[in-house]
NUBALO-237070 format. One record per atom (N, C-alpha, C): residue in one letter; x, z, y. Coordinates in steps of 0.001 Angstrom, whole numbers, plus 500000, padded with zeros to 6 digits. Atoms other than C-alpha are relative to their C-alpha. Layout:
N
AXZY ...
! end
This chain:
159
X499423498692499714 X041813007937894204 X501235500197499134 X498769499725500730 X045400008575893233 X500211501512499974 X499913498544500135 X045485012113891906 X501436500484500210 X498605499616499757 X049284012184891971 X500255500179501500 X499848499881498546 X049125011580895736 X499350501288500508 X500688498767499611 X046630014431896086 X500882501206499682 X499153498872500401 X048886016804894167 X501271500078500844 X498804500017499133 X051946015710896167 X499666500514501401 X500410499549498663 X050047016250899427 X499800501505500020 X500207498550500068 X049005019736898346 X501335500726499896 X498702499346500172 X052522020603897238 X500810499958501288 X499225500113498758 X054058019334900481 X499494500967501069 X500570499059499036 X051720021659902395 X499924501412499430 X500023498694500672 X052284024587900017 X498582500501499783 X501398499655500241 X048585024518899190 X499714500056498509 X500482499917501371 X047029025646895960 X498499499776500004 X501390500448500117 X043628024564894685 X499286500761498891 X500906499476501022 X040752026196892822 X498752499113499989 X501246500754500115 X037660024436891525 X498886500926499532 X501201499278500439 X034128025787891069 X498984498930499630 X500778501137500459 X032074023427888952 X498787500425499182 X501198499821500802 X028586023307887558 X499743498708499229 X500406501205500737 X027300019826886658 X501178499199499447 X498834500721500500 X030823018458886162 X500721500749498876 X499497499264501151 X031692021176883656 X501508500065499855 X498544499907500049 X035381021299884560 X500714498664500127 X499379501326499917 X035982017562885028 X500970499863501169 X499095500069498848 X037584018051888457 X501320500683499640 X498789499286500418 X040022020633887109 X500754499207498942 X499356500794501046 X040699018437884080 X500736498803500599 X499348501157499368 X041460015411886265 X501289500423500690 X498801499503499321 X043912017475888307 X501088500386498998 X499009499483500942 X045599019073885306 X500438498972498964 X499519501096500852 X045929015762883427 X501390499529500440 X498741500471499433 X048937015130885676 X501100501038499749 X498893499058500199 X052257016699884605 X500476500578501340 X499526499335498787 X053488019224887151 X498891500543500875 X501130499539499186 X050001020011888439 X499940501517500125 X500027498528499930 X050604023704887749 X500627500526501284 X499443499588498707 X052544023818891027 X498917500111501060 X501063500084499001 X049242023232892840 X498677500589499506 X501304499578500530 X046262023981890577 X500107501435499516 X499973498592500390 X045571027700890291 X499032500281498859 X501018499721501021 X042318027844888319 X498744499203500277 X501307500623499875 X038929026375887674 X498937500926499441 X501157499220500447 X035618028168887384 X498933499009499547 X501144500789500445 X032953026497885250 X498828500971499965 X501118499071499825 X029771028220886358 X498697499213499848 X501155500835500299 X026982026305884671 X498688500752500227 X501226499206499834 X024434029111884723 X499985500700501355 X500114499226498762 X023106030956887742 X500704501342499859 X499338498713500226 X024379034192886191 X501509499863500207 X498563500213499826 X027908032759886065 X500346499790501471 X499756500218498568 X027659031594889684 X500040501340500744 X500048498691499340 X026729035130890732 X501175500874499563 X498978499096500521 X029190036997888472 X501414499562500368 X498625500470499825 X032270034813888900 X500331499620501436 X499736500535498659 X031846033441892426 X499303500773501113 X500683499206498983 X029630035958894196 X498865499277500702 X501175500656499412 X026771033530894864 X498871501024500016 X501037498984499829 X023952035684896180 X498715499594499284 X501275500297500655 X020741035916894132 X498966499438500983 X500951500477498978 X018801035376897376 X500210498509500292 X499696501413499756 X020558032045897904 X499423499147498879 X500521500753501147 X019659030870894414 X498476499984499998 X501475499933499957 X016048032054894800 X499438499099501091 X500548500722498852 X015535030504898228 X500299498503499965 X499570501398499900 X017485027247897892 X500216499326498651 X499730500545501321 X018181026814894174 X501481499753499779 X498596500221500360 X021403026102892332 X500518498692500583 X499592501296499462 X021454022504893565 X499627499973501478 X500221499921498558 X021764023084897302 X501351500118500687 X498767499854499235 X024378022922900003 X500335501470500210 X499776498565499810 X023909026660900508 X500732500593498795 X499336499504501208 X024860027375896893 X501397499412499884 X498673500629500046 X027743024879897039 X500961500714500947 X499166499273499031 X029044026702900137 X500454501343499411 X499651498690500547 X028922030093898432 X500906499877498781 X499104500240501136 X030550028670895298 X501422499739500482 X498659500310499473 X033458027235897298 X500631501230500632 X499476498784499369 X033830030410899365 X500420501021498946 X499695499051501071 X033742032523896203 X501256499619499242 X498797500459500706 X036365030396894458 X501242500252500845 X498872499774499098 X038640030589897500 X500394501475499999 X499751498553499951 X038284034358897642 X500555500515498673 X499595499479501309 X038603035037893907 X501370499482499572 X498729500592500432 X041539032672893371 X501135500295500974 X498952499785499013 X043396033411896598 X500787498732500301 X499356501295499735 X044169029714897049 X499786499600501460 X500219500525498650 X044320027670900246 X498811499050500059 X501115500954500084 X041654025178899082 X499147500298498776 X500909499911501148 X038582025367896867 X498912498953500176 X501055501009500001 X036113022647895955 X498925500454499016 X501098499675500908 X032680023213894443 X499103498788499809 X500914501082500362 X030230020879892714 X498815500612499272 X501215499580500696 X026622021598891756 X498952498918500183 X500948501099499866 X023993019023890977 X499176499766498758 X500849500400501116 X021576017306888659 X500536498681499461 X499394501194500580 X023451014889886447 X498984499186499207 X501031500682500760 X020390014056884390 X500193500213498501 X501185500723499539 X018504013021882573 X498976500964500577 X501062499184499435 X015556014271884517 X500201500266501463 X500046499670498592 X015265016027887793 X498542500200500367 X501369499809499532 X012179016503889913 X499807499225501292 X500292500668498731 X010490015102892976 X500853500575501129 X499252499323498935 X012283017678895133 X501505499988499764 X498572500041500342 X015619017558893299 X500195498929498939 X499924501115500942 X016060014137891748 X501336499908499278 X498773500301500737 X018597013072889166 X500986499294500918 X498963500604499179 X021848012178890833 X500261500713501307 X499731499204498790 X021612014736893661 X501095501003499695 X498862499111500214 X024904016571893920 X500443500571501341 X499535499311498800 X026074019127896460 X501436500460499783 X498581499675500035 X029710019780897264 X500304501012501092 X499494499082498997 X031481022581899095 X501510499913500030 X498546500001499854 X035010022592900446 X500368501168500908 X499557498838499236 X036519025891901549 X501514499949500113 X498554499924499826 X039971026248903017 X500336501079501012 X499522498948499110 X041951028950904711 X500068499431501422 X499889500375498598 X041594028759908481 X499040498932500473 X500975501020499587 X038649026336908547 X498617500412499520 X501379499740500417 X034902026486908323 X499703499218498725 X500366500660501257 X033525025662904885 X499054498838500287 X500818501205499840 X032079022146904742 X499172499779498740 X500806500385501149 X029264020977902529 X499545498559500172 X500541501357500001 X027983017550901585 X498963499903498896 X500993500328501013 X024912016375899734 X500072498493499798 X499905501422500317 X025249013039897961 X498901499662498997 X501018500516500920 X022419011113896315 X500615498821499253 X499406501075500789 X024142009123893585 X498922499138499349 X501083500728500663 X020777008095892123 X500064500198498495 X500132499839501449 X019722007908888495 X500920499018499271 X498993500862500624 X022937006309887230 X500182500283498522 X499728499489501342 X022833008220883967 X500985501149500095 X499231498757499969 X024460011530883180 X501505499766500141 X498554500209499983 X027974010254882482 X500479499450501342 X499577500625498747 X028150008100885623 X499835500943501187 X500176499022498921 X026766010837887885 X501141501015499959 X498915499020500128 X029349013269886539 X501336499412500443 X498758500649499581 X032205010794887002 X500034499776501512 X500074500212498549 X031041009911890518 X500183501318500744 X499863498675499388 X030813013627891326 X501447500467499951 X498579499643500119 X034325014248890025 X500825499251501051 X499223500821499070 X035693011389892104 X499732500387501454 X500329499590498634 X033845012521895237 X500697501323500340 X499337498714499773 X035205016067894864 X501499499808500229 X498568500271499827 X038755014743894475 X500263499350501361 X499848500650498687 X038296012532897558 X499854501017501129 X500150498954498984 X037087015558899548 X501269500838500108 X498741499238499978 X040211017479898547 X501089499202500713 X498971500845499366 X042442014560899555 X499767499908501494 X500326500073498581 X040642014228902886 X500383501287500710 X499656498704499385 X041073017939903584 X501511500130500169 X498549499934499912 X044781017689902863 X500549499046501041 X499573500987499019 X045102014616905078 X499671500435501424 X500507499633498682 X043120016124907975 X500668501207500611 X499597498700499462 X044761019484908291 X501361500422499486 X498785499373500511 X047699021674907707 X499676500941498872 X500463499128501090 X045913023123904677 X501140500540499177 
! end
């Protein structure tokens, strides 16, 4: 993934980006802002590690968290939608998952849910089972997957 290409694609389409991150703790925003000139595209990043932060900063509904949990496509969708709304950007990506160590039978280590919201399109979600790679590797894989989703969205549309 060439992040410079992603930023150029966003800039050429006059698109700005917001991130909403849980298990990655801001790694997606950091990867984007490591590149000089990224301020032309990156608006803000929300690190919403707790459920309270997800509700307060992104408008994730308590019912969604109760029914589906923080690690769910439903929560990822609401995180992305909330970031898009709060930031006023054209694109927002969300990441929520279980980096490890640990997990459970129903939500194993390495399960990560992503949301991609963009103006003029239906919000997409993805669930990826990275497996028990270890915390650092799950987080890096999640960061890279989120960046790839952003690049794909920019390639597919007039975002």
